[in-house]
MIKOL-250794 format. One line per 2 residues: number of its first residue (from 1); for each residue x, y, z of C-alpha. Coordinates in pm, whole numbers. Layout:
BEGIN
NUM> X Y Z ~ ...
This chain:
BEGIN
1> -2310 2989 5336 ~ -2301 3132 4984
3> -2618 3105 4780 ~ -2558 3062 4408
5> -2803 3192 4153 ~ -2776 2856 3974
7> -2634 2514 4050 ~ -2593 2291 3744
9> -2562 1917 3812 ~ -2363 1726 3551
11> -2055 1824 3352 ~ -2135 1655 3024
13> -2194 1863 2713 ~ -2540 1968 2838
15> -2425 2089 3180 ~ -2102 2245 3054
17> -2275 2438 2777 ~ -2564 2558 2992
19> -2339 2665 3282 ~ -2128 2867 3036
21> -2436 3036 2887 ~ -2566 3122 3233
23> -2229 3264 3339 ~ -2228 3482 3027
25> -2542 3647 3163 ~ -2355 3756 3475
27> -2520 3529 3731 ~ -2333 3316 3985
29> -2311 2950 3881 ~ -2176 2635 4045
31> -2116 2340 3811 ~ -2092 2012 4000
33> -1998 1667 3869 ~ -1874 1339 4015
35> -1586 1310 3765 ~ -1702 991 3596
37> -1472 957 3293 ~ -1714 725 3114
39> -1985 984 3063 ~ -2194 994 2746
41> -2001 1299 2624 ~ -1660 1142 2679
43> -1768 823 2499 ~ -1932 1013 2213
45> -1827 1007 1848 ~ -1856 1388 1848
47> -2058 1390 1526 ~ -2263 1696 1428
49> -2549 1577 1208 ~ -2647 1923 1092
51> -2807 1772 782 ~ -3061 1571 981
53> -3342 1819 1049 ~ -3685 1688 953
55> -3925 1958 1077 ~ -3913 2334 1139
57> -3780 2293 1494 ~ -3497 2048 1424
59> -3405 2219 1095 ~ -3364 2553 1270
61> -3167 2402 1558 ~ -2935 2212 1322
63> -2868 2529 1124 ~ -2797 2734 1437
65> -2587 2452 1581 ~ -2346 2414 1291
67> -2306 2790 1259 ~ -2211 2806 1625
69> -1966 2517 1598 ~ -1790 2684 1305
71> -1687 2978 1523 ~ -1685 2810 1867
73> -1307 2765 1895 ~ -1263 3139 1847
75> -1540 3217 2095 ~ -1400 2989 2365
77> -1036 3069 2278 ~ -957 2696 2276
79> -975 2450 1989 ~ -1262 2203 1971
81> -1096 2039 1666 ~ -1399 2124 1456
83> -1393 1988 1101 ~ -1627 1863 835
85> -1574 1514 700 ~ -1749 1255 487
87> -2012 1049 664 ~ -2059 705 511
89> -2383 531 601 ~ -2312 180 479
91> -2561 -95 406 ~ -2527 -470 349
93> -2526 -630 2 ~ -2873 -778 56
95> -3035 -441 149 ~ -3241 -252 -110
97> -3076 89 -139 ~ -3370 251 -320
99> -3597 194 -20 ~ -3343 359 207
101> -3307 649 -36 ~ -3675 726 4
103> -3637 728 382 ~ -3335 960 370
105> -3511 1204 138 ~ -3702 1349 435
107> -3391 1511 583 ~ -3305 1878 528
109> -2986 1776 344 ~ -3055 1429 204
111> -2756 1189 202 ~ -2683 1067 -149
113> -2661 699 -238 ~ -2326 588 -382
115> -2177 258 -495 ~ -1940 54 -282
117> -1657 155 -518 ~ -1729 525 -468
119> -1750 468 -94 ~ -1404 312 -106
121> -1272 622 -281 ~ -1392 827 16
123> -1258 571 266 ~ -978 362 109
125> -972 119 403 ~ -1324 -6 322
127> -1374 -363 204 ~ -1617 -317 -85
129> -1720 -683 -76 ~ -1873 -632 271
131> -2116 -358 169 ~ -2380 -314 -99
133> -2324 60 -110 ~ -2355 364 112
135> -2514 702 157 ~ -2288 1000 203
137> -2323 1357 327 ~ -2091 1612 483
139> -2093 1579 860 ~ -1958 1810 1128
141> -1721 1673 1389 ~ -1549 1787 1709
143> -1339 1623 1974 ~ -1591 1575 2259
145> -1336 1594 2540 ~ -1164 1904 2403
147> -1501 2070 2345 ~ -1601 1996 2703
149> -1271 2130 2835 ~ -1306 2443 2622
151> -1649 2518 2768 ~ -1522 2454 3122
153> -1224 2686 3075 ~ -1441 2964 2932
155> -1691 2913 3215 ~ -1422 2957 3479
157> -1289 3270 3306 ~ -1637 3418 3345
159> -1624 3355 3720 ~ -1809 3024 3726
161> -1709 2771 3992 ~ -1661 2397 3944
163> -1687 2133 4213 ~ -1589 1766 4191
165> -1835 1578 4411 ~ -2131 1341 4395
167> -2476 1491 4440 ~ -2664 1284 4695
169> -2993 1470 4679 ~ -3189 1792 4646
171> -3265 2019 4942 ~ -3641 2078 4948
173> -3830 2329 5161 ~ -4202 2263 5124
175> -4262 2286 4748 ~ -3931 2453 4658
177> -3581 2320 4591 ~ -3326 2541 4765
179> -3001 2358 4693 ~ -2821 2024 4680
181> -2637 1791 4913 ~ -2306 1609 4865
183> -2146 1348 5094 ~ -1976 1627 5290
185> -2198 1937 5282 ~ -2493 2124 5132
187> -2489 2403 4875 ~ -2764 2663 4845
189> -2902 2803 4521 ~ -3187 3010 4388
191> -3233 2747 4117 ~ -3099 2398 4044
193> -3066 2244 3698 ~ -3041 1866 3665
195> -2828 1801 3356 ~ -2699 1460 3460
197> -2790 1270 3143 ~ -2881 908 3207
199> -2860 962 3583 ~ -3112 1249 3586
201> -3423 1036 3637 ~ -3259 843 3921
203> -3145 1160 4097 ~ -3489 1321 4077
205> -3656 1001 4193 ~ -3467 1031 4523
207> -3668 1347 4585 ~ -3990 1177 4473
209> -3992 1364 4142 ~ -4084 1167 3831
211> -3995 1256 3471 ~ -4047 1059 3145
213> -3674 1026 3077 ~ -3504 704 2967
215> -3157 568 2897 ~ -2958 304 2717
217> -2638 136 2826 ~ -2407 228 2537
219> -2085 36 2477 ~ -1783 114 2260
221> -1427 -10 2210 ~ -1173 273 2243
223> -823 251 2098 ~ -538 502 2116
225> -295 310 1898 ~ -417 277 1539
227> -163 229 1263 ~ -399 315 977
229> -558 653 916 ~ -933 670 851
231> -1080 953 649 ~ -1453 907 703
233> -1700 852 983 ~ -1867 515 930
235> -2217 445 1057 ~ -2496 207 952
237> -2755 324 702 ~ -3011 113 889
239> -2996 223 1254 ~ -3198 1 1486
241> -3152 213 1797 ~ -3427 467 1723
243> -3701 205 1681 ~ -3588 38 2002
245> -3595 374 2183 ~ -3955 425 2075
247> -4047 86 2222 ~ -3854 145 2544
249> -4009 487 2607 ~ -4372 401 2538
251> -4601 524 2821 ~ -4677 167 2923
253> -4312 114 3020 ~ -4290 391 3280
255> -4364 162 3575 ~ -4082 -67 3461
257> -3828 215 3472 ~ -3910 283 3836
259> -3916 -83 3942 ~ -3652 -354 3979
261> -3389 -402 3701 ~ -3557 -499 3378
263> -3453 -546 3015 ~ -3718 -365 2811
265> -3579 -452 2466 ~ -3298 -679 2336
267> -2954 -522 2288 ~ -2872 -398 1940
269> -2550 -332 1749 ~ -2517 -27 1526
271> -2175 -84 1370 ~ -1964 229 1331
273> -1620 384 1376 ~ -1467 731 1412
275> -1102 831 1430 ~ -1008 1157 1600
277> -729 1385 1486 ~ -487 1241 1742
279> -549 887 1613 ~ -777 779 1897
281> -1045 556 1748 ~ -1387 457 1878
283> -1558 140 1754 ~ -1921 82 1841
285> -2181 67 1943 ~ -2400 -171 2138
287> -2712 -26 2304 ~ -2880 -210 2591
289> -3225 -113 2709 ~ -3196 -194 3078
291> -3371 13 3345 ~ -3091 -16 3602
293> -2773 194 3609 ~ -2535 -92 3682
295> -2314 -237 3407 ~ -2186 -532 3610
297> -2422 -778 3438 ~ -2272 -707 3093
299> -2043 -973 2946 ~ -1762 -738 2848
301> -1561 -990 2646 ~ -1867 -1092 2445
303> -1966 -731 2379 ~ -1619 -630 2267
305> -1593 -931 2037 ~ -1930 -852 1879
307> -1837 -489 1811 ~ -1500 -583 1667
309> -1648 -848 1438 ~ -1908 -604 1315
311> -1658 -340 1204 ~ -1370 -556 1081
313> -1587 -704 805 ~ -1600 -351 659
315> -1258 -232 777 ~ -1015 -528 795
317> -737 -289 902 ~ -896 -279 1249
319> -881 -656 1302 ~ -594 -663 1550
321> -596 -312 1694 ~ -561 -288 2072
323> -845 -128 2263 ~ -1056 -140 2574
325> -1428 -165 2639 ~ -1607 146 2766
327> -1961 199 2888 ~ -2186 497 2950
329> -2554 585 2986 ~ -2719 769 2696
331> -3044 945 2772 ~ -3344 1005 2545
333> -3706 1115 2559 ~ -4030 977 2420
335> -4054 1209 2117 ~ -3688 1267 2024
337> -3676 1619 2168 ~ -3499 1695 2496
339> -3674 1752 2827 ~ -3597 2100 2958
341> -3747 2357 3188 ~ -3918 2366 3528
343> -4070 2057 3682 ~ -4440 2072 3769
345> -4565 2124 4124 ~ -4226 2230 4262
347> -4024 2549 4229 ~ -3652 2604 4194
349> -3560 2294 3993 ~ -3522 2254 3617
351> -3439 1962 3391 ~ -3195 1988 3100
353> -3147 1641 2957 ~ -3261 1387 2695
355> -3064 1518 2395 ~ -3077 1260 2115
357> -2844 1458 1886 ~ -2653 1676 2133
359> -2364 1801 1923 ~ -2600 1907 1645
361> -2862 2090 1851 ~ -2754 2141 2211
363> -2553 2462 2168 ~ -2841 2680 2041
365> -3083 2518 2287 ~ -2856 2604 2581
367> -2815 2961 2463 ~ -3187 3013 2410
369> -3279 2837 2734 ~ -3041 3051 2942
371> -3195 3364 2793 ~ -3546 3226 2841
373> -3508 3154 3212 ~ -3315 3476 3282
375> -3578 3696 3118 ~ -3874 3555 3309
377> -3969 3310 3035 ~ -4046 3521 2727
379> -4216 3355 2433 ~ -3985 3120 2241
381> -4158 2860 2025 ~ -3850 2635 2010
383> -3811 2628 2388 ~ -4187 2582 2436
385> -4176 2266 2222 ~ -3917 2107 2453
387> -4055 2192 2797 ~ -4117 1908 3041
389> -4479 2016 3074 ~ -4564 1882 2726
391> -4584 1537 2885 ~ -4721 1628 3225
393> -5018 1804 3064 ~ -5130 1483 2895
395> -5019 1209 3135
């Protein structure tokens, strides 16, 4: 049986990018995924918030990320549909814009407050009576599916191997992981990377490994038949998701995440919309803070109606567009930085998950992480700040 240098579990943006970076270093890599079409990457808006750095680490990663995206299509020899467009962060008529302006001033490139009339000039489909104004900033954007496919194609050209199968567990020999199992066979590896997004915690738990990683159930409405063209990416200026994530990931909640299904916080709606170059349009999003992985308890009709009502007040042109409800798990950590690196007390297994702003920061993290683990962990202050051990040392 062949032994790979690395097995990467999960073919979302995290797994696809990391497997490509490892293959570039000349090691043998197997990328395995169960083929779930409703992954977080495939349901993503594809936005690159390169303006959103707030500290030396995130500022540097955002800068490196956008520079990489600008040349990525040439590097991968396949288009990612990279572009820069206007982001409109809209707020309701009864919201005080000046207070929001102070909050946005902390970002590396601060979004500028504009009137509802100016917002309509940037996005003519906007109903100016539904908003009090907006903040705007240039925002990077790619097609998530085409970006994923571009990485996969480049990975295979480098000799990487892909496998479509479910991972049922890790193969452990004493205190070392030596491979993975699928429903039909086992695969051996010198190292295994769990990059399975919202499923990562569940997969590791099967092997009695615990990590402080959390997820939301994210819901969108996807449409492939939109008559009207949209110029801007619309998102709310007041995003409730981040406060809810802080509540859901507090240390006191950890026992809830490993117990029976539990709703840690009420669902929230962050109204937004993005239209891709082919006309496909995503409307969203609802985030549910449930500890289980099952979406069967969600009232799909109610969710879809709520998302549609939220956006059509601002964009009446979307009132009658056809579309279908989609669901995925979106993972996050306790401090907003991803969880990467070796797990404590066991060898041969790494985590690479929990990316809150993946399209902005993941590309440079994957590149640096691949170099870090291949060079016997040289000093890298950015990688050090994201290692799993930052929590295990204090918990």
